N, C-alpha and C positions, 0 to 999 in steps of 0.2 A: 253484369257488373254495374251498368248505369242504373238499373233499378235498385240495386243495393245502396248505391250512393244516394239516390233520391230518398230512400227510406231513412238512412242515417241522418240526412239533412232535415227531414221532416221531424224526426225524433228530437233533434237538437232544438228546432224551432218550438216544438211542443213543450220541451223542458223549460225553455225561456219564458213561454207564455204562462206556464204553471207558476213560475216564480214572480210574476208581475204583482205589483202592490195591490193588496186587498183592502187596506184601511186608509191609506192616504197617498198623496202624490209625491214624486221625488222632489227633493229640495232643488230649486233652480239656482244655478250658479253661473256667473259670467266667467268666460275663459280669460286667463291672464298668462300671456307668454313672456312677460318681463320678469316674473318672479325668480326664475332660474339665473338671471343675470347677477343676483346677489351672491352666487356661490362660485367657488373655485373648484374645478373638476380635476381629479387626478385618477387616471386609470392604471391598474396594475395587471400585468400579464406574465406569461412565462418568461419573457425577456427581462423582467424585473426580479425574477426569482421564484414565482409561483410554480409548483410542480405540474399544474394542469389548469385549464381554462374553465373547468366546471366547478363552481362554488356551491357546496351543498348547505353550508351553515356558517354563521358568524356569531361570535360572542366576544365580550371584553371581560377579562378577569379583574379581580379586585386590585391587582397591582397596576393594571393599565395596559397589559399586553392584549393585542387583538389575536384571537384564535380563529382559524379558518378551516373549515372542513372541505376536503377535496376527495376525489376518487383515487388520488395518488398519495394520500396520507393526511395527517394532521399537520397544520402549519401554524407557527407562532410568528407574529410580526411586531417589530418594535418601532416602526416608522421608517426604517432604513433597510434592515435585513430580514429576509424570510428564512425561517428555520423549519425544515420538514422532519417530521417524526413518522417513521414507518420501519419496516424490517431492515432496510438498508442503514438506518441510523443507529441500530443497536438491537441486540437480542431481546431486550426487555420490551421493545415496542413490537409485539407480535401481531401486527395487523397491517393491512394494505390500504384501507380506505377510512375516511371519517365522514359519515353521513349526517349525524346529529351531534350537537354539542351542548353542554351546560356546565356551569360551575356551581357546586353546592355550597351551603352555608358554612361548611368546614374547610373550604378552600380547595377541594378536590375537583379536578377536571374530569368530566365524564364524556366518553366518546362512543357513539353508536356506530356500528360498522355495517357494511354490506356483507351479509352471510358470514360474519365472524363474531356476532354477539356484541357485547359492550365492555369497554375498558375503563377502569378508574385510575387516574394518574394522581397520586397523592402529592402533597406539598413537598415531601422529601424526595420525590422523583420515583418512588416505587410504583409499579404498575400491577394492577389486579384485573383479571379478565373473568367475565361471566358469559357463558354460552348456553346453548340448549342442553348440554350435558349437565349443567348445574341447575336447570329448571326454567331458563328463559323460554317463553313459548316458541320463539322463532329467532334465528340468528340475524335476520335482516331487521335492523333497528331504525325506525323512521323518526322517532321523536323521544325526547327526554324532558322530565321536569322534576322539581322537588316540591313535596307538599309541606304543610305547616308542621308536620311531625318529623321532618328530616328524612322521610322515605323518598327513594329515587324511583320515579315511575318510568317504565320502559314500554313504549308503544312499538309494536313490531308489525310485520306484514301479515301475521297470523296469530294474534293474541296480545294480551295486555297483562302486565304484572308490575309489582314494585319490589325494590330491594331495600330491606330495612337497614337500620343503622348497624346491626350486628352481622349483616351480610346475608341474611335469610331472604329467600325469594318467595313472595306471597302473591297469589291470584286474588284480586279484590272481589269483595262480595257483590252480587247482583248480576254478574255476567251470565251465569247459567240461566237465571230466570228470564233474561232478555234474549237468550239464545245467541250470545255474543262471545262464546268461548274462543272462536277463531276470528275475532274482529280485526279488520285491517285498519290500523290507526294511522291517520295522516298527520295529526298534530296534537300535542299535549300542551296544556297551559294551566298554571296555578295562579288564580287571581289573589288579590290582597285579602280577601275574606277566608282564604284557605281552600276554596273549591277547586277541584281539578276538572278541567274541561277536556273531554275526549272528542276529537273531531275526525270524521271519516271523509268528508267531502261529498257524502251521499245524502240525498233528500231525506229529511226527517231523522237522520242518524247522527245527531249530536247529543252527547251524554255528559252528565255532571256527577262527580263523586263528592258527597258532602261530608265525608269522614266515616260514614257507616256503610253505604252501598252505592252502586251506580244506578242512576235513573235517567230516562230519556228526557232531554230538554225540549220543552214546548213553549217557551216564553216569548217568542216573537209573533206578534199579531199582524205585522205588516205583510207577511208572506204566508201563503197557505201551506207550502211544502218547502221550507228553507233548506238549502244545502250549505251548511256552515263550514267554512274552510279556515277561519282564523278568529281568535278572540283576543281583545286587549282591554284591560281595565285601567282607567286613570286613577290618580290618587284621590280625586273627588268622589269616586265610586261610579262614574259614568263608564258604561261598557260599550265597546265598539265590536261589531261583528262583521266579518268578511263573508259575503255570500256569492256563490256562483249563480249567474255568470258575471255580473259586473256591478255589484252593489256593495256598499258598506252601510251599516245601520248604527246610529247612535241611540242607545237606550239610557235615558236619564230621567229620574223621578217619575217613572211610569209612562213616559212619553217616548215614542220612537220617531226618529228622523231618518229618512232614507236618502242616500246620495247615489246618484248614477255616475260612476266614475269610468265608464267604458271608453276604450280607445277605438273610436270609429265603429262601434257596434259589433265588434268581433265576438262570435258565439263561443269561442274557446277560452274566453276570459275567465281566469280563476284567481281570486284574491288570496294570496298566500302569506302576507306579512303586513301588519298594521303597527305603526309607531307614532308617537307624538313628540314633536321637538320642543325645545325650550321656549319657543315663541307661541306655543299652543297650536301649531299647524299639525294636521293629520296627514301622514304619508301612508299610502297603500301600495304595496308591490304586488304585481301579478305576472302572469306569463305573457303579458303584452306590454309591460312597462311599469311606470310609477305614476300615481295620481296624487296630487297634493291639494288638500282643501285648506284655504287660508283667506282670511279677510272676506269671507263670503264669495270667494272666487275659486275656480278650479284650474290647476295647471297640470297638463299632461306632459310627461317626460318619457320618451321612448326612442326607438332607433331613428325616428325622423328628426330629432333635435338634440342628439348628443349621446344617448345611451348606447353603448357598444352592442348590446343585445337586449331584445325586448323581454326575454325570459328572466324575471327576477325571482330568485330562490329564497332570499332572506335579506332583511334590512335591520340595522340596529343604529342607535345613537350612542356615541361614546361619551366619556366623561367631559370632553371639551365641546360637545355639541356637534361634532362632525357626523354626517350621515354616511353609513357604509352600506353599499349595495352589492350583494352577491348575485352573479349572473349565471345562467345555465350554460352559456357558451362564450361569454365575453370577459371572463375573469372577474376582477374586483374593482369597484369604483368608490372613490371617496368624494363627498361634497362638503366643502368647508366654507363657512362664512368668510368671504374675502375682506381684507381691510380696504381694498381698493376695488371699485367697480369699473370695468373696462367696457366701453361701448365701441365696437368696431365700425369703421367707415371705409369706404372704398378709396378714399383719397387722403392725403396727408392733411392734418389739421394744423394750421400755422398760428392761429390766435384765438383767444376766447375772451368774452366780455360779458359780465352779468349786468343787465339793465334792470335795476331794482324798480325804477319808476314805471316801466312798462311790464314788469313781471316776466321778463323773458331773458334768455341767454343767447348771445350771438356767437357763432362759430365761423371763423374764416378758414377756408380750405383751398386746396389747389384747384378745386372744381366749382368754387362759388361760395356764396354766403348762405349759411344755414341759421335757422331760428328755432329755439326749443321753448316750449311752455309745458310745465307739469310733466316733464319727461317725454313729451311727444314732439316730433318735428312738425312745424307749421310753415305755411307759405304766406308771403306778403309781398307788397309792391317791391321792396328792396331786394328780397331774395330772388324774385323773378328777374329783376333788372340785372343782377350780378351773377346769374346762373352761368356756369362755365368759365368764370373769370377767376384768376388766381389772386385770392385775397391774402395779403401779407400781414395786415395789422388792423385791429379794431380797438377803439378806445372810447370811453365815456368821459366827457369833460366835466369840470366842476359845476357847470351851469346846465348840465343835462343834454348837451349835444353829443351825437354819435359821429365819430370820425372813422372813415373806412379808407384804408390804403390798399392799393392793388397794383399788379403788373398788367396794365391794360390801357386801352385808349382813353379810359376815364380813371386816371390813377389816384385821384383824391376826391372823396365825397364827404360832405357834412350833412347831417340830418338834424334839423332843429327839433326841440321838444314839441313844436306844433305839427311836426311831420313833414315840413317843407324840406325838399332835397335839393342840395346845390352841388353841381359837378364842377371840378377843376381839371383842366386839360393843359396840353402844351400851349394852346392858343391863349390861355389865361395866365401864362407865365410859369407854370410848373416846370422844373428843370428837366424832368425825365418822365417817361411813361412807366417807369419802375419806381414806385414809392414804397419804401420799406417801413417807415414809421412816421407818425404825425403826433403833434402836441398842440394844445391851445393853452396859452399862458393866461395868468390871472389878469393881465392887461388886455386880453382879447386878441392877441396876435396868434397866427397859426405858424408853427414851425413844421416844415415838411421835409423829411430826410430822403434823399435819393442817392444812388451810387455816384452821381456826378456833381453833387453839391447840395447845399442846404437852402431850400426856398423859404422865404419869410413873407407871409401875407399879413400885412399890417391891419390893425383894426380900422384904419382909415381907407382900406382898399388897395393900398400900394403893394406891389409885388417885387421882390428882389431875390437874387440868388448869390450865396457866398461860396467861393471855391478857394483853390490854392492861391489864387491871385489876391484874395482878401486875407491871407494869413493862415489858412488851414494847412497843416502838415500833410493831411490826407483828407480829401473831401468826400470819401465814400462813407456815408452816414449809416451807422448800425443801430443807434439808440438815442432817444431824447428824454431828458429828465429835468424838471423844474424844482429847484430847492425852495426853502422857506423864504429866502431873501429875494426871490424872483429871478435868480440867475438860471440860465438854461445850460445844462451839461450835455454836450454833444459827443457821443461815443463814436469813434471811427474804426475803420477796418485797417489798422496798422499805424495810425497816427496818434493813438492815445485819446485823451479827452480834451476838448476845447470848451472853455467856460465863457458864455456870452452874457453880457449885460446890455440891454437895450440894443441888441443887434450887433454889438461889437465884441471882439475877442478880448476878454479881460486877462486870462491866463491859460496855460496849457499844462496838463499833467501827462507824463509818459514814464517809461521805465527809468529814465534819468532822474525823474522826480521821486522815484521809489515805488511807482505803480507796478503791480505784478506783471502786466503785459500791455502791449499796445493795441491788441485786437480786442475791442470792447463789445461784449454781447449784451449785457443788461446793467442798468444802474438803478438802485432802489434805496429807500430810506427804511431802516429798521431800528427801532428803539432810539430814535433821535440821531442816528449816525448814518452816513452814506456808505453803502457797500457796492463794490464794482466787480462784476463777473467778467473774466477775461479768458483768453485762450491759454494762459499759463498760470492760472490760479485765481484766487479771489482776494480782493483788497478791502480793508476797512480804512476809511479816511478819518484821521484824528484831527478834528478842526483845531483843538487847543494847541497842538504842536505843529499843525500844518504838515502832517506826515502820514505815511501809510503803514499798516501792518498786513502782511501777506500770508496766505495759507495755500498749500498745494498738496501734491501726492506725498510729500515727506511727512505731512501731518496725519496721514492715514486716509486721505480722500480716495486713493486708488487711481486718480487721474488728475491732470492739470487743467484740462479744458472744462471750465465751469460755465454753463450757459445761463442759468438763472437761479435765484434763491428766493424762496417764499417761506415766511414763518407762520405756522398755524396757530390755532387758538390755545394750544397747550404748551407753546413755547418751543416747539420742535421746528428746526429749519429743514426745509426740503430743497434739494439741489438737483437740477437736471444737468446731465453731463453726457459726454460722448460714450460713456460706459453704462449709461442708464440713469435711473433715479435712485437717490439715496437720501437718508435723513440723518441728522445729527442734532443733539440738544443745542439750542441756540446759546444756552448758558455756557457751554463748553467753548464756543467760538469767542464769547466775551472774555472768558477766563484766559484763553490763548492770547487774545489781543492785549491783555494786561500782563502777560508773561507768566501766568500761573499754570499753564498747561501747554504741552507740546503735541500730544496725540489726541485724536477724537474717537468717540464711540460711533463709528459709521455703520449704518445698516442699509444695505442695498435691497431693492424690492424686485420681485419677479413673478413668475407664473403662480407659485404657491401662495402669493399674497393677493392674487386677483389681477395683477398687472400683466396682462397678456398682450405683448406688443413687440414690434421690432425695434423700438427705441424712440428717441426724440431727436430733433435737429437743433443746430446751434441758433437758428433764427426763430424757432417756434416760441410762442409766448403763452405761458400758463398764467392762471390768475386765481385769486381767492374771492369767493362771492360773499354776499351780505350775510349768509348763514354760516360763514366760516369754513365752507367746503373749498377744497383746492381742486381746480379743474386743470388736469395735465393735458397738454396738446401732444399728440403722438403722430408718428409717421403713418399710422394706419387706424386712426380714430382718436378717441380721447378717453380719459379716465378721471373718476371722481373719488376723492378721499375726504371723508367726514371725520375729523379728529374727535368729535364728541361721541360718535358711535363706535369708532375703532377702539379696541382695547377693552371694551366692556366684556366682562366674563372671562378675561384672560386667566390662564392657569400656568403656574410655574411648572416646568418639567419635573418628572420624578426619576431619580437615579435608580437603576437596577443593575446589580452585578450578575453577569450571565455565566461565564466560564472562566477557568484559570488553567494555565499551562505551566507545568514544572518540567523544565528541559523539554523532552519530546513527548510527554504524556499530557493528556487533556482531560479535564473533569468538569461536569456541571457544578455550579455553585448553589448551595441550598442554605447558606447562612452560617454554617459551622466554621470552626477554625481551620485554617489551611496550614498544614504541617509539612515543612520541608526537611528532607533528610540531610545529614551533614554533607553528603557528596553533591547535593543539588546545587547547580550553578546559577540557574536563571529561572525567574518566575515572571509570567505575563498574565495580566488580568484584563478580561474583556468586559466592558460595561456599556450601558446605553442610557439615554435620557428619553423617558416615555412621554412623548408629545407628538401629536399627528398634525399639528399646524406648523408649517414651515420646518419640517423635520430636517431638511438639508442645511438649515442655517444654525443648527444646534452646535454649541461649543462646550468644551469641558475643561475643568481645572482640577488638579489632584495634588495630594500631599501624603507622603508616607511618614508618619510619626516615627522618630528614631532614625530617619535617614534624611528626609528633606527638612530644611529649615522653614520654608514657606510654600504656599501653594504655587503651582506652576502657572505659566502664562496660559491664556485660553487657547484651546486648540480643537479642531474638528475631529482629531483622532479619537477612536473609541477603544484603544488598547494601550496599556502602560506596562512597561517591562523594567525589571531590576535584576542586576547580576551581582554575584559575589557578595551577597548580604552576609554580614557577620552574625554569629549566633546571637539570638535574642528574640524579643517579641516586638512586632511592628503593627501599626494600625494604619490602614489605607482609607483616606477620605476622598470622595469624588463629588464634585459639584457640576451641575449642568446649567447652561444658560441658553434660553431660546433667543430667537431673532429680535424680540422686543426688549431684551435685557433682563427678563425675569429669571432669577436664579433659584434653583431647587433648594428645598429645605435640607438640612443635614440628614444624611441617612446613617443607619447603623454601620460603623466602620468595619472593614474587613480585617480580621485578626490573622496575622501571618506569624508563625513560629518557626524560626530556623534552629534546628537541633545542632548542638556542637559535637565535634569529634571528642574523644576522651581526652586528647591532649590539649583541648581548648578549655578544659575545666580547671578551676582554680586549685582544687585539691590535687589534681594530677601534677600540676607544676610544683606544688609544695612538696609532693613526694619525690619528684624528679630533682628538685633542689637539694633535698636532704640526702638523696642517694648520690647525687653529683658531688656534694661536699665531702661525703665519706670516701668516694672514689679518689677525689683530688688529694685528700689527706693521706690516703693509703699510697697513692702514687708518689707523693712527695716523700713520704717516709721511706719507701723502697728505693727511690732514687738517691736519697741522701745516704742510705746504708750502702748502696752499691758504689757510690762515688767515694765513700770513705775507704772501702776495701780496695778499690782500684787505685786510689791515691797511695795507699800503703805499698802496693806492689810496684807502682811507678817509682816511688822513692828508693826502693831497693835496687832497681835496675836502671835508673834514669840515665846514668852516665854511659852504660854499655849498650843500652838498647834503644836509645832515643831515636836514632836514625832508622834502625830496622823497624821499630814500631810504627813510625810515621809512614814508611813505605807500605808496610803491611796493612795499616789502617786504610790507606788510600785505595789499595787493591781490594780490600774486603768491602769497603763501602760501595765501590763501583760494581763489584760482583753482586752484592746484595741488591743494589738498585736494579740490576738487570733481571734478577729472578724473584724479587719480592716487591710488594707495594712500598711506596716511599715511607709511609707511616710505620709499617711493620719493620722495614729495614732500619729505620731510625730507632725504633724501640729495641730491636734486637742488638743494634750496635751499642746502645746505651746500657742495655741489660743483658749481657751475654749469659746464656744458659737459662734465661727465663722462658717459661712456657708461654708461648704467644697463642692465645685462643680467645675468640669473641663471638657473641651472638649478634646477628644483624637482622632487623625486622622486615626489610623490604628490599631484597636483592634480586636482580634479574640475571639469569644464567643462560648462556648460549652454548649449544653443542653443534659442531658441524664436522662432517667427514666427507671423503670423496666417494662418490657412487662407483661401485665395482672396482675399488682400488686393488684388491687382492688379485683379481683376474688380470687387471691392467699391468700390475707390477711384475707378474709372472713372465711377461714377455720383454722385460726391460733389464738392463744390467744394473748392478748395485749403484754405480756412479750415476746412471741416468735417474734412478729412483730418488736418490738423495738430492741430486741437483734440482729435480722437479719439485720435490717437497720443500726444499730450502727456498726456492724462488717464490712458491705460492705462500708459504708460511711467513716469509719476510714481508710480502705485501700485506698480509693480514696484520702483522705486528705494527707496521707503519700506520695502518688505518686505526688500530686500537689506540695507539699513542695520540693520533689526531683527534679521535672522538672521546678520549678520556675513559677508555675501557681497560679494565684490568685483565690481562692475559693470565690464565691460571696455569695451563700446561698443554702440551701436545702429547698424544699417545699414538704413535704410528701416523696414520693420516687423519686422526681425529684432533680437533682443536676446541679447547674449552676456554670461555671468557666470562667475566662477570662485571656488572655495574651496580651502583647503589650500595657499595660497601661503606655504609655510614649508619650512624645510629638514628638518623632522621627517617621516619617512615614515609614522609611525604616528599621523597626525593624524586628526581626526574630520570632515574636510572633506566626505567622501562623505555622511555622515549629515546634516550641516547642509544640504548641497545638496538632499537628498531632501526635507527639511522645507520648504526654499525653493520647490522645484518644486511640491509639493503646495499651498503657499500661493499660487503664481501661478494655479493652477487656481481656487482660491477667489476670487482677485482678479478673474479673468475673469468668474466667475459673479456677483460683486458688481457689476462693470461692466455686465454685460448686464441686470441688474435695473433699472439707472438710465438706460441708454442706449437710444435707439430703434434703434441699429445693433447687431445681435447678432453677436458674433465667436466664433470658436473658435481655439485655438492648438495647435500640436504642440510637444512638448518632447523633446529628446534629450540624454542625459547620458553622459559617458565619464570614466574616471579613469586617470591615468597621469602620466608625466613630461613636462615641456615646458620651453620657454625663454620668459622674460618680460623685457620691457625697455621703455625709453622711446625713441621715435623722434621725429625732428623737432627743429628748432632754435627756430623762431619759434612754431610751433603744436605743442605737445607732445601726444603720445598714448601712453598705456600699452597695450601690446598683448602677446598671447601667441601662440606659434607651436609647431608640432610635430604629430606624427601624432595625439596625443591630441586636439588641437583639431579636426583634420580628421574623425576618427571621430565626435566629438560632433556635428559638423554633419551627418554621414551619419545618425546616429541620429534627428536631428530630421526630416530629409527623408524617411526611410523609416518614420517613426512614424505614429500614428493621431491624429486630432483628439481633443483633451482627454484624452490618455493620455500617461503618462511612459514613454519608451522608453530603456532603459539597456543598456550593454554588460555582458559577463560579469564584467569587472573591478569595475565599480561594484556589480553584484549580489553579488559575493563579499564586499564590505566592508559591505554593508547588509542581507544576507539575514536576519540574526538579529533585526533590528528591524522589517523590513517584509516583507509577503507579496507574492510575485510569481507571475505566470503561469508555466506550464511554458516552458522555453527553446525559442525558435524560431530557425531558421536564416534569416538575411537576407543577400542578396547586396549587398555593400558595395563601392562603386566603389574600385578600387585596393587592396582588401583581400581580395576574394573572399567566400566564405561565412563569416559570423560568427554565433556563438550569442548571442542577445540575449533580453531579458526585458521584459515590461510590468508596471508596478506594479499 
């Protein structure tokens, strides 16, 4: 076994030697480890929604979606949600894996599978599959590309072909001559000239198809036996080749430049992906990591410095310039150019000061003073002297002195432009060893703020300290600021602001004066006005009126504790707070100060912007340097924001409608009209904003023409719902806004058509109106005629029968109301002898009887039977009266009732009947608790149209007829004891209010099999 390993190692070494440069040396490049600090890294794993950790391929389609190949299916990503397509997602996605991906010029997505051929997903969502049964050489598809003729090339594990536009499968010419019929294709690539490159990763086996036939490529002179693993052509025509084991070659104007991009000289190194970013940098992915060639330097990015897994399977650059890296075992990673560059440090950074004269930047931290030049930390006499000391404040004076305040035995230091260092201690008169802030006035006096008072070192050398005894409300000094008139504003920790002139308190500002708070963090001048940051908001001092305007969380800040405000070169105000760092247009603050605005467009920053930190502190001091960059001091380092660079190349998000839900059904949206049935109650539409920079800060606004009067407020929700839309045509508009305030362009609105019921149509109501008018006219005519006849009869017998008729009428009316519906009784009373009959469109009928009544009654006396039935039926009658149910009749132990006896088809009769039926079950249970005879009932319910009317002359009975009645009876007879058995019609009208069993098919006499439900 050891000898075999030695042979394998020797062969690997020999292969590497054979690939050594024959014509020129490698391009020498300096290593650069700081390049990656310009990027914000985001990793995506199965916990974020990926179906698996192995990424086989990545593409971005023309809409902007990122498509990801995995062994567990095809994945679409919109920046927030991963959607997986495989057999579990629907029958049309008849595949398990996605190994290779591409989008053709017609918008179709092509997916190569492991042992399942290749699938084409059209823009309308249809899926067409091609396998070896259709002529594909092998079902394991490793790579796909489209040539200039629109043919789709398919590289497999054992053969090569292309699929023409008409769906035909063609074996390209030249394969047989080269004995490549069963070629194992590693990668396919079509360059800008239309050449198709076929790569195998084997020495001397790279091929080119020029439109006629395939030929072996032998155009690299730098290597004797090149093993080409990837090809990429720039727009300029420059071609880049990836070669095993660790080289990429740039071929430009007949000249070849070789770059050794190896990660530690590992022999397994295989370049599998080459891309060029918007800055002209070349990125090469391999099974050992990523190599970046930029500015004549080489940056290696692998598992040692942040890549979750060294095995890079594919890299792409999206439309916004983000770098996407697919990994063999580490999921998916995105690198984005951050707006903010964060430099971590081991201790909290308290203050920063840019020394333009010396060309350096000073950083005061909890562990000492640091100095930076050209992005690198350097040591000098001052940094060495203050090593390990807690530095609280650094400032550069108007005449070039450097002031250093610290918590130490040398609490205050001044460094003259000449380099002379002067130390001030307790022995020199400094009030405390804890100096928080210092200031040199234009007159040459030093003001030194401590927790126990303000020390003033005069230009004449005198030293004095001011405390409460000298008029301070609170002598814990937090900040010092000199205004244009030479007054010094002293911010305190709870005592507001004390303004000093020539060392004497001139006035005091606090909350009683209108200041936002008495805990003062920072004071600064912006656009000629003084702004004060406090623990309960920020204040602008209006000198003209000697008053303050205050802003806080009520204005949209999200917090009241504002530590500091800095305005950048573009007019954006940056505020550090206890909730983090946010920005707001300074113009909005000015507008609010003048009463023209109440709310601000606040934008918080975080990891996705490059600000990777645990936060800022109230006493930390950020600053703007001479180049306009803002240096933010953090609890774990510092961050740099360059307003002139940030925002370049920003793209507004693009709105895409994804799916829509109508009640309980869901459909993918492909751009066509959405049609809602008349019975549909609710529609929900899911949308997204395609942008992969700060996707989590995306907000949306929508408007439904025909329903909404104006666009909604901005919301992060990606779903909008509407209920009970009236019949008509609606247009949904959606806007997306990214964290920088850029709003998407208007998209094609979604057309929603709500179909009407027939009775919601104008012509229907016209017909109803005409019919109603005729019925009313006829009813009036009949009523008048009947009244005339009745009047004649009354006039003949008025004297002799007045009393008898009154008594008889009272008895008749009471009797009729007991046996007939009130409307029918009234009609019959007013029109004796008239045939009462009517069609009703939507009546719910209930039948119930006692289970085993015949057998039960056989063992009972007649009195017991009647008593039992009377007791139970009386309970039913009382419930019918309570629920508004019309009792029709009883036959023996059977009870029939109806609801919805109205001409309105959209009545709630079915719902009332269900409540009534449930109540009957409760009545039976109550009956059984009191009666020695225990009974059970069956209940059957059906809904539909029927005929109702009065029959009989001497003995009236109100009855109902029709198929609806018969089926209700069948529901009762085929039901189960103490269960409610309903038809599909009743179920459809009550399913939103009641839960039912799954539908069961029942053989119904005269109807055949019917789908029924049990409550």
